[in-house]
VMD Tcl script that builds the backbone (N, CA, C; Angstrom):
set m [mol new atoms 510]
animate dup $m
set s [atomselect $m all]
$s set {name element resname resid chain x y z} {
  {N N MET 1 A -5.011 -26.757 0.882}
  {CA C MET 1 A -5.567 -27.275 2.115}
  {C C MET 1 A -6.927 -26.635 2.341}
  {N N ALA 2 A -7.938 -27.432 2.476}
  {CA C ALA 2 A -9.291 -26.929 2.699}
  {C C ALA 2 A -9.464 -26.561 4.166}
  {N N MET 3 A -10.128 -25.444 4.398}
  {CA C MET 3 A -10.403 -25.005 5.763}
  {C C MET 3 A -11.874 -25.256 6.067}
  {N N ALA 4 A -12.152 -25.825 7.210}
  {CA C ALA 4 A -13.529 -26.062 7.611}
  {C C ALA 4 A -14.197 -24.734 7.923}
  {N N SER 5 A -15.443 -24.584 7.493}
  {CA C SER 5 A -16.149 -23.348 7.821}
  {C C SER 5 A -16.360 -23.309 9.328}
  {N N GLY 6 A -16.327 -22.125 9.884}
  {CA C GLY 6 A -16.451 -21.975 11.318}
  {C C GLY 6 A -15.141 -22.163 12.054}
  {N N CYS 7 A -14.076 -22.415 11.329}
  {CA C CYS 7 A -12.759 -22.593 11.926}
  {C C CYS 7 A -12.295 -21.258 12.508}
  {N N LYS 8 A -11.731 -21.287 13.687}
  {CA C LYS 8 A -11.263 -20.062 14.330}
  {C C LYS 8 A -10.013 -19.542 13.610}
  {N N PRO 9 A -10.014 -18.247 13.200}
  {CA C PRO 9 A -8.843 -17.699 12.499}
  {C C PRO 9 A -7.653 -17.516 13.441}
  {N N LEU 10 A -6.497 -17.315 12.859}
  {CA C LEU 10 A -5.282 -17.058 13.633}
  {C C LEU 10 A -5.431 -15.767 14.438}
  {N N PRO 11 A -4.805 -15.664 15.600}
  {CA C PRO 11 A -4.937 -14.471 16.445}
  {C C PRO 11 A -4.025 -13.327 15.988}
  {N N ILE 12 A -4.251 -12.822 14.779}
  {CA C ILE 12 A -3.425 -11.758 14.204}
  {C C ILE 12 A -3.853 -10.412 14.781}
  {N N SER 13 A -2.879 -9.568 15.134}
  {CA C SER 13 A -3.209 -8.252 15.679}
  {C C SER 13 A -3.070 -7.139 14.650}
  {N N SER 14 A -2.161 -7.284 13.685}
  {CA C SER 14 A -1.985 -6.243 12.669}
  {C C SER 14 A -1.015 -6.741 11.607}
  {N N MET 15 A -0.916 -5.963 10.536}
  {CA C MET 15 A 0.091 -6.259 9.518}
  {C C MET 15 A 1.398 -5.641 9.989}
  {N N ASN 16 A 2.511 -6.363 9.844}
  {CA C ASN 16 A 3.793 -5.889 10.352}
  {C C ASN 16 A 4.671 -5.282 9.275}
  {N N HIS 17 A 4.882 -5.987 8.163}
  {CA C HIS 17 A 5.780 -5.475 7.129}
  {C C HIS 17 A 5.498 -6.122 5.780}
  {N N VAL 18 A 6.056 -5.524 4.772}
  {CA C VAL 18 A 6.045 -6.054 3.415}
  {C C VAL 18 A 7.505 -6.238 3.027}
  {N N SER 19 A 7.860 -7.416 2.507}
  {CA C SER 19 A 9.229 -7.660 2.035}
  {C C SER 19 A 9.276 -7.510 0.525}
  {N N ILE 20 A 10.300 -6.817 0.048}
  {CA C ILE 20 A 10.425 -6.548 -1.376}
  {C C ILE 20 A 11.844 -6.881 -1.827}
  {N N LEU 21 A 11.960 -7.774 -2.803}
  {CA C LEU 21 A 13.260 -8.054 -3.420}
  {C C LEU 21 A 13.638 -6.880 -4.308}
  {N N CYS 22 A 14.901 -6.477 -4.253}
  {CA C CYS 22 A 15.322 -5.336 -5.069}
  {C C CYS 22 A 16.696 -5.588 -5.680}
  {N N SER 23 A 16.965 -4.865 -6.754}
  {CA C SER 23 A 18.250 -5.019 -7.445}
  {C C SER 23 A 19.348 -4.209 -6.771}
  {N N SER 24 A 18.963 -3.162 -6.033}
  {CA C SER 24 A 19.925 -2.335 -5.306}
  {C C SER 24 A 19.270 -1.848 -4.021}
  {N N VAL 25 A 19.706 -2.393 -2.885}
  {CA C VAL 25 A 19.154 -1.983 -1.594}
  {C C VAL 25 A 19.343 -0.485 -1.391}
  {N N GLU 26 A 20.517 0.033 -1.762}
  {CA C GLU 26 A 20.798 1.461 -1.582}
  {C C GLU 26 A 19.821 2.321 -2.390}
  {N N ARG 27 A 19.628 1.989 -3.655}
  {CA C ARG 27 A 18.729 2.772 -4.518}
  {C C ARG 27 A 17.286 2.692 -4.011}
  {N N SER 28 A 16.844 1.503 -3.624}
  {CA C SER 28 A 15.475 1.344 -3.132}
  {C C SER 28 A 15.271 2.038 -1.795}
  {N N THR 29 A 16.275 1.983 -0.911}
  {CA C THR 29 A 16.175 2.687 0.369}
  {C C THR 29 A 15.998 4.178 0.131}
  {N N THR 30 A 16.780 4.742 -0.769}
  {CA C THR 30 A 16.664 6.169 -1.100}
  {C C THR 30 A 15.262 6.488 -1.598}
  {N N PHE 31 A 14.711 5.647 -2.464}
  {CA C PHE 31 A 13.359 5.856 -2.996}
  {C C PHE 31 A 12.325 5.828 -1.873}
  {N N TYR 32 A 12.349 4.788 -1.043}
  {CA C TYR 32 A 11.347 4.657 0.017}
  {C C TYR 32 A 11.480 5.759 1.071}
  {N N GLU 33 A 12.694 6.260 1.281}
  {CA C GLU 33 A 12.890 7.399 2.187}
  {C C GLU 33 A 12.374 8.694 1.572}
  {N N ASN 34 A 12.880 9.025 0.379}
  {CA C ASN 34 A 12.630 10.339 -0.214}
  {C C ASN 34 A 11.257 10.487 -0.848}
  {N N VAL 35 A 10.715 9.421 -1.396}
  {CA C VAL 35 A 9.410 9.515 -2.055}
  {C C VAL 35 A 8.277 9.196 -1.084}
  {N N LEU 36 A 8.432 8.147 -0.283}
  {CA C LEU 36 A 7.338 7.693 0.569}
  {C C LEU 36 A 7.490 8.048 2.045}
  {N N GLY 37 A 8.636 8.579 2.451}
  {CA C GLY 37 A 8.791 9.028 3.829}
  {C C GLY 37 A 9.102 7.948 4.843}
  {N N PHE 38 A 9.595 6.795 4.399}
  {CA C PHE 38 A 9.980 5.752 5.341}
  {C C PHE 38 A 11.334 6.083 5.954}
  {N N VAL 39 A 11.553 5.585 7.167}
  {CA C VAL 39 A 12.772 5.859 7.918}
  {C C VAL 39 A 13.527 4.545 8.125}
  {N N PRO 40 A 14.827 4.505 7.788}
  {CA C PRO 40 A 15.602 3.284 8.044}
  {C C PRO 40 A 15.655 2.985 9.545}
  {N N ILE 41 A 15.502 1.720 9.889}
  {CA C ILE 41 A 15.592 1.287 11.283}
  {C C ILE 41 A 16.603 0.147 11.373}
  {N N GLN 42 A 17.024 -0.142 12.595}
  {CA C GLN 42 A 18.009 -1.201 12.798}
  {C C GLN 42 A 17.443 -2.549 12.370}
  {N N ARG 43 A 18.292 -3.317 11.741}
  {CA C ARG 43 A 17.955 -4.647 11.239}
  {C C ARG 43 A 18.840 -5.645 11.973}
  {N N PRO 44 A 18.323 -6.837 12.291}
  {CA C PRO 44 A 19.156 -7.815 12.996}
  {C C PRO 44 A 20.473 -8.078 12.266}
  {N N GLY 45 A 21.567 -7.978 12.992}
  {CA C GLY 45 A 22.887 -8.195 12.413}
  {C C GLY 45 A 23.184 -9.649 12.102}
  {N N SER 46 A 22.337 -10.545 12.593}
  {CA C SER 46 A 22.572 -11.975 12.355}
  {C C SER 46 A 22.165 -12.419 10.952}
  {N N PHE 47 A 21.456 -11.555 10.217}
  {CA C PHE 47 A 21.087 -11.922 8.841}
  {C C PHE 47 A 22.339 -12.037 7.986}
  {N N LYS 48 A 22.380 -13.044 7.161}
  {CA C LYS 48 A 23.543 -13.300 6.301}
  {C C LYS 48 A 23.289 -12.853 4.862}
  {N N PHE 49 A 22.425 -11.882 4.687}
  {CA C PHE 49 A 22.131 -11.358 3.352}
  {C C PHE 49 A 21.937 -9.851 3.464}
  {N N ASP 50 A 22.180 -9.147 2.371}
  {CA C ASP 50 A 22.086 -7.692 2.340}
  {C C ASP 50 A 20.622 -7.269 2.322}
  {N N GLY 51 A 20.330 -6.222 3.047}
  {CA C GLY 51 A 18.965 -5.712 3.080}
  {C C GLY 51 A 18.876 -4.467 3.928}
  {N N ALA 52 A 17.678 -3.934 4.038}
  {CA C ALA 52 A 17.416 -2.757 4.866}
  {C C ALA 52 A 15.986 -2.840 5.378}
  {N N TRP 53 A 15.794 -2.366 6.597}
  {CA C TRP 53 A 14.456 -2.265 7.164}
  {C C TRP 53 A 14.114 -0.796 7.277}
  {N N LEU 54 A 12.889 -0.474 6.880}
  {CA C LEU 54 A 12.387 0.892 6.990}
  {C C LEU 54 A 11.031 0.834 7.682}
  {N N PHE 55 A 10.642 1.954 8.295}
  {CA C PHE 55 A 9.374 1.954 9.032}
  {C C PHE 55 A 8.740 3.333 8.982}
  {N N ASN 56 A 7.420 3.360 8.900}
  {CA C ASN 56 A 6.599 4.560 9.064}
  {C C ASN 56 A 5.146 4.145 8.872}
  {N N TYR 57 A 4.246 4.994 9.308}
  {CA C TYR 57 A 2.804 4.784 9.107}
  {C C TYR 57 A 2.305 3.482 9.733}
  {N N GLY 58 A 3.017 2.987 10.731}
  {CA C GLY 58 A 2.590 1.767 11.391}
  {C C GLY 58 A 2.912 0.488 10.643}
  {N N ILE 59 A 3.765 0.571 9.624}
  {CA C ILE 59 A 4.124 -0.621 8.852}
  {C C ILE 59 A 5.594 -0.569 8.457}
  {N N GLY 60 A 6.195 -1.735 8.336}
  {CA C GLY 60 A 7.586 -1.825 7.911}
  {C C GLY 60 A 7.700 -2.229 6.457}
  {N N VAL 61 A 8.781 -1.800 5.833}
  {CA C VAL 61 A 9.157 -2.252 4.499}
  {C C VAL 61 A 10.531 -2.882 4.654}
  {N N HIS 62 A 10.641 -4.156 4.310}
  {CA C HIS 62 A 11.913 -4.864 4.391}
  {C C HIS 62 A 12.430 -5.051 2.973}
  {N N LEU 63 A 13.518 -4.382 2.668}
  {CA C LEU 63 A 14.142 -4.487 1.353}
  {C C LEU 63 A 15.194 -5.582 1.414}
  {N N ILE 64 A 15.165 -6.475 0.455}
  {CA C ILE 64 A 16.090 -7.603 0.418}
  {C C ILE 64 A 16.824 -7.584 -0.915}
  {N N GLN 65 A 18.150 -7.598 -0.835}
  {CA C GLN 65 A 18.960 -7.626 -2.050}
  {C C GLN 65 A 18.735 -8.944 -2.786}
  {N N ALA 66 A 18.301 -8.851 -4.033}
  {CA C ALA 66 A 18.110 -10.057 -4.847}
  {C C ALA 66 A 19.477 -10.662 -5.147}
  {N N PRO 67 A 19.651 -11.970 -4.941}
  {CA C PRO 67 A 20.947 -12.589 -5.225}
  {C C PRO 67 A 21.318 -12.488 -6.701}
  {N N ASN 68 A 20.326 -12.508 -7.567}
  {CA C ASN 68 A 20.531 -12.390 -9.014}
  {C C ASN 68 A 19.578 -11.317 -9.546}
  {N N PRO 69 A 19.960 -10.040 -9.433}
  {CA C PRO 69 A 19.049 -8.958 -9.841}
  {C C PRO 69 A 18.518 -9.094 -11.262}
  {N N GLN 70 A 19.300 -9.703 -12.144}
  {CA C GLN 70 A 18.851 -9.861 -13.529}
  {C C GLN 70 A 17.637 -10.789 -13.624}
  {N N ASP 71 A 17.382 -11.580 -12.581}
  {CA C ASP 71 A 16.245 -12.501 -12.590}
  {C C ASP 71 A 14.961 -11.880 -12.036}
  {N N LEU 72 A 15.046 -10.639 -11.529}
  {CA C LEU 72 A 13.837 -9.978 -11.028}
  {C C LEU 72 A 12.879 -9.735 -12.190}
  {N N PRO 73 A 11.573 -9.752 -11.919}
  {CA C PRO 73 A 10.623 -9.454 -12.995}
  {C C PRO 73 A 10.897 -8.075 -13.585}
  {N N ARG 74 A 10.693 -7.948 -14.867}
  {CA C ARG 74 A 10.900 -6.668 -15.552}
  {C C ARG 74 A 9.749 -5.722 -15.237}
  {N N LYS 75 A 10.061 -4.434 -15.195}
  {CA C LYS 75 A 9.044 -3.418 -14.973}
  {C C LYS 75 A 8.023 -3.497 -16.103}
  {N N ARG 76 A 6.739 -3.507 -15.721}
  {CA C ARG 76 A 5.659 -3.596 -16.697}
  {C C ARG 76 A 4.894 -2.278 -16.730}
  {N N ASP 77 A 3.924 -2.210 -17.628}
  {CA C ASP 77 A 3.053 -1.044 -17.658}
  {C C ASP 77 A 2.350 -0.914 -16.315}
  {N N ILE 78 A 1.977 0.303 -15.969}
  {CA C ILE 78 A 1.238 0.529 -14.729}
  {C C ILE 78 A -0.180 0.004 -14.931}
  {N N ASN 79 A -0.544 -0.984 -14.139}
  {CA C ASN 79 A -1.858 -1.611 -14.234}
  {C C ASN 79 A -2.450 -1.681 -12.831}
  {N N PRO 80 A -3.495 -0.888 -12.544}
  {CA C PRO 80 A -4.090 -0.894 -11.206}
  {C C PRO 80 A -4.547 -2.268 -10.724}
  {N N LYS 81 A -4.726 -3.215 -11.633}
  {CA C LYS 81 A -5.169 -4.555 -11.238}
  {C C LYS 81 A -3.995 -5.492 -10.973}
  {N N ASP 82 A -2.765 -4.975 -11.020}
  {CA C ASP 82 A -1.579 -5.780 -10.745}
  {C C ASP 82 A -1.346 -5.823 -9.228}
  {N N ASN 83 A -0.490 -6.742 -8.765}
  {CA C ASN 83 A -0.127 -6.780 -7.345}
  {C C ASN 83 A 0.445 -5.434 -6.939}
  {N N HIS 84 A 0.064 -4.950 -5.747}
  {CA C HIS 84 A 0.592 -3.677 -5.268}
  {C C HIS 84 A 0.345 -3.538 -3.770}
  {N N ILE 85 A 1.062 -2.582 -3.173}
  {CA C ILE 85 A 0.763 -2.170 -1.806}
  {C C ILE 85 A 0.148 -0.785 -1.908}
  {N N SER 86 A -0.686 -0.445 -0.939}
  {CA C SER 86 A -1.416 0.818 -1.004}
  {C C SER 86 A -1.246 1.596 0.292}
  {N N PHE 87 A -1.068 2.900 0.141}
  {CA C PHE 87 A -0.954 3.796 1.283}
  {C C PHE 87 A -2.055 4.846 1.197}
  {N N GLN 88 A -2.641 5.150 2.327}
  {CA C GLN 88 A -3.737 6.104 2.433}
  {C C GLN 88 A -3.200 7.520 2.608}
  {N N VAL 89 A -3.838 8.496 1.947}
  {CA C VAL 89 A -3.575 9.914 2.203}
  {C C VAL 89 A -4.901 10.605 2.454}
  {N N ALA 90 A -4.836 11.754 3.099}
  {CA C ALA 90 A -6.032 12.564 3.293}
  {C C ALA 90 A -6.502 13.083 1.939}
  {N N CYS 91 A -7.794 13.237 1.799}
  {CA C CYS 91 A -8.370 13.657 0.518}
  {C C CYS 91 A -7.726 14.922 -0.022}
  {N N GLN 92 A -7.484 15.886 0.861}
  {CA C GLN 92 A -6.938 17.165 0.407}
  {C C GLN 92 A -5.479 17.055 -0.040}
  {N N ASP 93 A -4.823 15.922 0.232}
  {CA C ASP 93 A -3.405 15.767 -0.119}
  {C C ASP 93 A -3.161 15.045 -1.442}
  {N N ILE 94 A -4.194 14.518 -2.076}
  {CA C ILE 94 A -3.987 13.711 -3.284}
  {C C ILE 94 A -3.377 14.536 -4.413}
  {N N LYS 95 A -3.767 15.802 -4.535}
  {CA C LYS 95 A -3.197 16.651 -5.593}
  {C C LYS 95 A -1.723 16.931 -5.324}
  {N N GLU 96 A -1.360 17.093 -4.062}
  {CA C GLU 96 A 0.042 17.310 -3.690}
  {C C GLU 96 A 0.874 16.069 -4.011}
  {N N VAL 97 A 0.310 14.888 -3.775}
  {CA C VAL 97 A 1.005 13.638 -4.107}
  {C C VAL 97 A 1.305 13.601 -5.597}
  {N N GLU 98 A 0.301 13.888 -6.410}
  {CA C GLU 98 A 0.498 13.839 -7.862}
  {C C GLU 98 A 1.495 14.895 -8.319}
  {N N LYS 99 A 1.429 16.079 -7.739}
  {CA C LYS 99 A 2.377 17.151 -8.082}
  {C C LYS 99 A 3.803 16.724 -7.742}
  {N N ARG 100 A 3.979 16.150 -6.552}
  {CA C ARG 100 A 5.316 15.729 -6.108}
  {C C ARG 100 A 5.872 14.618 -7.004}
  {N N LEU 101 A 5.040 13.649 -7.361}
  {CA C LEU 101 A 5.490 12.579 -8.261}
  {C C LEU 101 A 5.912 13.153 -9.606}
  {N N HIS 102 A 5.149 14.127 -10.090}
  {CA C HIS 102 A 5.498 14.779 -11.360}
  {C C HIS 102 A 6.853 15.485 -11.238}
  {N N GLU 103 A 7.057 16.223 -10.133}
  {CA C GLU 103 A 8.327 16.926 -9.904}
  {C C GLU 103 A 9.500 15.952 -9.837}
  {N N LEU 104 A 9.273 14.773 -9.267}
  {CA C LEU 104 A 10.324 13.760 -9.136}
  {C C LEU 104 A 10.529 12.960 -10.419}
  {N N GLY 105 A 9.677 13.187 -11.401}
  {CA C GLY 105 A 9.785 12.448 -12.655}
  {C C GLY 105 A 9.328 11.004 -12.549}
  {N N VAL 106 A 8.455 10.724 -11.584}
  {CA C VAL 106 A 7.946 9.368 -11.389}
  {C C VAL 106 A 6.694 9.189 -12.248}
  {N N GLN 107 A 6.782 8.278 -13.217}
  {CA C GLN 107 A 5.629 7.991 -14.071}
  {C C GLN 107 A 4.521 7.409 -13.205}
  {N N HIS 108 A 3.294 7.890 -13.402}
  {CA C HIS 108 A 2.183 7.430 -12.581}
  {C C HIS 108 A 0.879 7.486 -13.369}
  {N N VAL 109 A -0.118 6.814 -12.841}
  {CA C VAL 109 A -1.465 6.813 -13.407}
  {C C VAL 109 A -2.418 7.220 -12.297}
  {N N HIS 110 A -3.300 8.186 -12.590}
  {CA C HIS 110 A -4.293 8.662 -11.626}
  {C C HIS 110 A -5.660 8.160 -12.080}
  {N N VAL 111 A -6.326 7.433 -11.198}
  {CA C VAL 111 A -7.648 6.878 -11.481}
  {C C VAL 111 A -8.602 7.389 -10.414}
  {N N GLN 112 A -9.823 7.726 -10.828}
  {CA C GLN 112 A -10.852 8.074 -9.850}
  {C C GLN 112 A -12.018 7.118 -10.052}
  {N N VAL 113 A -12.437 6.489 -8.975}
  {CA C VAL 113 A -13.577 5.579 -9.032}
  {C C VAL 113 A -14.702 6.152 -8.180}
  {N N GLU 114 A -15.925 5.778 -8.538}
  {CA C GLU 114 A -17.099 6.282 -7.824}
  {C C GLU 114 A -17.969 5.105 -7.432}
  {N N GLU 115 A -18.431 5.130 -6.204}
  {CA C GLU 115 A -19.333 4.102 -5.695}
  {C C GLU 115 A -20.419 4.799 -4.898}
  {N N ALA 116 A -21.638 4.736 -5.395}
  {CA C ALA 116 A -22.795 5.318 -4.703}
  {C C ALA 116 A -22.559 6.781 -4.329}
  {N N GLY 117 A -21.969 7.540 -5.247}
  {CA C GLY 117 A -21.741 8.964 -5.016}
  {C C GLY 117 A -20.507 9.287 -4.200}
  {N N ILE 118 A -19.738 8.288 -3.825}
  {CA C ILE 118 A -18.501 8.496 -3.065}
  {C C ILE 118 A -17.332 8.299 -4.027}
  {N N PHE 119 A -16.408 9.259 -4.041}
  {CA C PHE 119 A -15.278 9.208 -4.968}
  {C C PHE 119 A -13.995 8.816 -4.251}
  {N N VAL 120 A -13.218 7.984 -4.912}
  {CA C VAL 120 A -11.921 7.548 -4.396}
  {C C VAL 120 A -10.878 7.830 -5.469}
  {N N ASP 121 A -9.815 8.551 -5.088}
  {CA C ASP 121 A -8.693 8.800 -5.987}
  {C C ASP 121 A -7.612 7.770 -5.705}
  {N N GLN 122 A -7.020 7.255 -6.784}
  {CA C GLN 122 A -5.939 6.279 -6.680}
  {C C GLN 122 A -4.823 6.703 -7.630}
  {N N ILE 123 A -3.602 6.769 -7.108}
  {CA C ILE 123 A -2.435 7.066 -7.936}
  {C C ILE 123 A -1.506 5.859 -7.852}
  {N N PHE 124 A -1.159 5.319 -9.007}
  {CA C PHE 124 A -0.319 4.122 -9.092}
  {C C PHE 124 A 1.014 4.469 -9.735}
  {N N PHE 125 A 2.101 3.886 -9.198}
  {CA C PHE 125 A 3.437 4.070 -9.766}
  {C C PHE 125 A 4.311 2.912 -9.314}
  {N N HIS 126 A 5.508 2.834 -9.870}
  {CA C HIS 126 A 6.437 1.751 -9.531}
  {C C HIS 126 A 7.600 2.264 -8.686}
  {N N ASP 127 A 8.145 1.372 -7.854}
  {CA C ASP 127 A 9.412 1.665 -7.196}
  {C C ASP 127 A 10.521 1.398 -8.224}
  {N N PRO 128 A 11.794 1.591 -7.876}
  {CA C PRO 128 A 12.868 1.426 -8.869}
  {C C PRO 128 A 12.926 0.053 -9.544}
  {N N ASP 129 A 12.385 -0.983 -8.896}
  {CA C ASP 129 A 12.417 -2.323 -9.485}
  {C C ASP 129 A 11.083 -2.757 -10.075}
  {N N GLY 130 A 10.142 -1.841 -10.170}
  {CA C GLY 130 A 8.873 -2.168 -10.801}
  {C C GLY 130 A 7.795 -2.688 -9.869}
  {N N PHE 131 A 8.033 -2.644 -8.545}
  {CA C PHE 131 A 7.005 -3.049 -7.590}
  {C C PHE 131 A 5.948 -1.952 -7.550}
  {N N MET 132 A 4.683 -2.321 -7.736}
  {CA C MET 132 A 3.597 -1.340 -7.829}
  {C C MET 132 A 3.226 -0.782 -6.456}
  {N N ILE 133 A 3.040 0.540 -6.431}
  {CA C ILE 133 A 2.634 1.250 -5.225}
  {C C ILE 133 A 1.403 2.074 -5.573}
  {N N GLU 134 A 0.461 2.118 -4.649}
  {CA C GLU 134 A -0.739 2.939 -4.804}
  {C C GLU 134 A -0.802 3.928 -3.654}
  {N N ILE 135 A -1.160 5.159 -3.964}
  {CA C ILE 135 A -1.498 6.161 -2.954}
  {C C ILE 135 A -2.971 6.462 -3.196}
  {N N CYS 136 A -3.803 6.361 -2.158}
  {CA C CYS 136 A -5.240 6.485 -2.399}
  {C C CYS 136 A -5.965 7.236 -1.295}
  {N N THR 137 A -7.204 7.552 -1.612}
  {CA C THR 137 A -8.146 8.095 -0.637}
  {C C THR 137 A -9.220 7.035 -0.373}
  {N N CYS 138 A -8.788 5.793 -0.252}
  {CA C CYS 138 A -9.710 4.659 -0.109}
  {C C CYS 138 A -10.551 4.731 1.160}
  {N N ASP 139 A -10.091 5.466 2.165}
  {CA C ASP 139 A -10.875 5.590 3.390}
  {C C ASP 139 A -12.169 6.359 3.166}
  {N N ASN 140 A -12.352 6.935 1.976}
  {CA C ASN 140 A -13.634 7.565 1.666}
  {C C ASN 140 A -14.766 6.552 1.720}
  {N N LEU 141 A -14.472 5.330 1.310}
  {CA C LEU 141 A -15.504 4.294 1.286}
  {C C LEU 141 A -15.712 3.717 2.676}
  {N N PRO 142 A -16.964 3.570 3.082}
  {CA C PRO 142 A -17.209 2.928 4.374}
  {C C PRO 142 A -16.855 1.452 4.296}
  {N N LEU 143 A -16.438 0.903 5.414}
  {CA C LEU 143 A -16.179 -0.534 5.491}
  {C C LEU 143 A -17.521 -1.219 5.708}
  {N N VAL 144 A -17.932 -2.006 4.756}
  {CA C VAL 144 A -19.229 -2.670 4.827}
  {C C VAL 144 A -19.001 -4.178 4.807}
  {N N PRO 145 A -19.080 -4.821 5.966}
  {CA C PRO 145 A -18.854 -6.265 6.026}
  {C C PRO 145 A -19.874 -7.021 5.180}
  {N N LEU 146 A -19.414 -8.047 4.485}
  {CA C LEU 146 A -20.308 -8.893 3.703}
  {C C LEU 146 A -20.873 -10.029 4.543}
  {N N LYS 147 A -20.307 -10.205 5.730}
  {CA C LYS 147 A -20.849 -11.151 6.699}
  {C C LYS 147 A -20.498 -10.618 8.073}
  {N N SER 148 A -21.073 -11.198 9.094}
  {CA C SER 148 A -20.848 -10.656 10.425}
  {C C SER 148 A -19.378 -10.768 10.802}
  {N N MET 149 A -18.893 -9.732 11.478}
  {CA C MET 149 A -17.505 -9.700 11.918}
  {C C MET 149 A -17.434 -8.920 13.217}
  {N N PRO 150 A -16.374 -9.064 13.986}
  {CA C PRO 150 A -16.311 -8.460 15.318}
  {C C PRO 150 A -15.915 -6.989 15.334}
  {N N THR 151 A -16.038 -6.292 14.212}
  {CA C THR 151 A -15.728 -4.868 14.188}
  {C C THR 151 A -16.934 -4.108 13.679}
  {N N THR 152 A -16.902 -2.796 13.825}
  {CA C THR 152 A -17.995 -1.977 13.321}
  {C C THR 152 A -17.575 -1.299 12.039}
  {N N MET 153 A -18.549 -0.852 11.265}
  {CA C MET 153 A -18.250 -0.128 10.034}
  {C C MET 153 A -17.750 1.260 10.413}
  {N N TYR 154 A -16.705 1.698 9.747}
  {CA C TYR 154 A -16.218 3.038 9.990}
  {C C TYR 154 A -15.400 3.505 8.808}
  {N N SER 155 A -15.201 4.814 8.733}
  {CA C SER 155 A -14.353 5.401 7.706}
  {C C SER 155 A -13.516 6.462 8.390}
  {N N LEU 156 A -12.225 6.516 8.064}
  {CA C LEU 156 A -11.316 7.446 8.717}
  {C C LEU 156 A -11.150 8.761 7.971}
  {N N CYS 157 A -11.653 8.830 6.743}
  {CA C CYS 157 A -11.440 10.023 5.934}
  {C C CYS 157 A -12.155 11.217 6.548}
  {N N GLN 158 A -11.535 12.371 6.485}
  {CA C GLN 158 A -12.114 13.583 7.045}
  {C C GLN 158 A -12.569 14.520 5.938}
  {N N CYS 159 A -13.062 13.954 4.838}
  {CA C CYS 159 A -13.466 14.767 3.690}
  {C C CYS 159 A -14.916 15.184 3.773}
  {N N GLY 160 A -15.607 14.832 4.789}
  {CA C GLY 160 A -17.017 15.174 4.893}
  {C C GLY 160 A -17.820 13.953 5.284}
  {N N PRO 161 A -19.110 14.172 5.485}
  {CA C PRO 161 A -19.953 13.062 5.934}
  {C C PRO 161 A -20.071 11.971 4.882}
  {N N LYS 162 A -20.201 10.757 5.363}
  {CA C LYS 162 A -20.356 9.608 4.482}
  {C C LYS 162 A -21.810 9.174 4.501}
  {N N LYS 163 A -22.330 8.875 3.337}
  {CA C LYS 163 A -23.671 8.323 3.243}
  {C C LYS 163 A -23.542 6.905 2.728}
  {N N LEU 164 A -24.027 5.963 3.522}
  {CA C LEU 164 A -24.014 4.582 3.074}
  {C C LEU 164 A -25.079 4.398 2.011}
  {N N PRO 165 A -24.789 3.601 0.987}
  {CA C PRO 165 A -25.825 3.288 0.004}
  {C C PRO 165 A -27.001 2.633 0.713}
  {N N LYS 166 A -28.187 2.857 0.197}
  {CA C LYS 166 A -29.377 2.283 0.821}
  {C C LYS 166 A -29.439 0.793 0.522}
  {N N LYS 167 A -28.849 0.022 1.420}
  {CA C LYS 167 A -28.850 -1.434 1.326}
  {C C LYS 167 A -29.048 -1.979 2.727}
  {N N ASP 168 A -29.445 -3.203 2.813}
  {CA C ASP 168 A -29.581 -3.857 4.105}
  {C C ASP 168 A -28.255 -4.531 4.430}
  {N N TYR 169 A -27.541 -4.025 5.443}
  {CA C TYR 169 A -26.227 -4.554 5.795}
  {C C TYR 169 A -26.280 -5.525 6.968}
  {N N SER 170 A -27.468 -5.939 7.361}
  {CA C SER 170 A -27.550 -6.854 8.505}
  {C C SER 170 A -27.222 -8.266 8.122}
}
mol reanalyze $m
mol bondsrecalc $m
mol representation Tube
mol addrep $m
């Protein structure tokens, strides 16, 4: 469906949750609790399928039991360009994240990217069913709109002052 330019967008206030099909709700709940710090919350009892709701960091994770777990996609190599969800950490915590993943035996890939002298660390790993997760310091990069938008540029990272690349952002 083609959208007309200048069309008013939907009145969205924030992202609410990510739904993830899993082969074992119990195993995935344990992972999201113990590795990522999510907390199980009450789920509507009217649902006629197995699942769990978890919440933290202002976002929910809804785990849904796959009716045929054998049909779930197979775990693939860790590829930062694959579909994934990303969680922000403070710059000083990225080494602790990697240490903890190593202690837990979670295979991961650590990538550092640089843009105009600003460095961003990204750690990628899979949940028990192969869903890709990223932990990053992406807030190091300033938000630079490519066209006018109703927000201002800002960065939440507390790693030091940010210098915008010398470009015309108007």
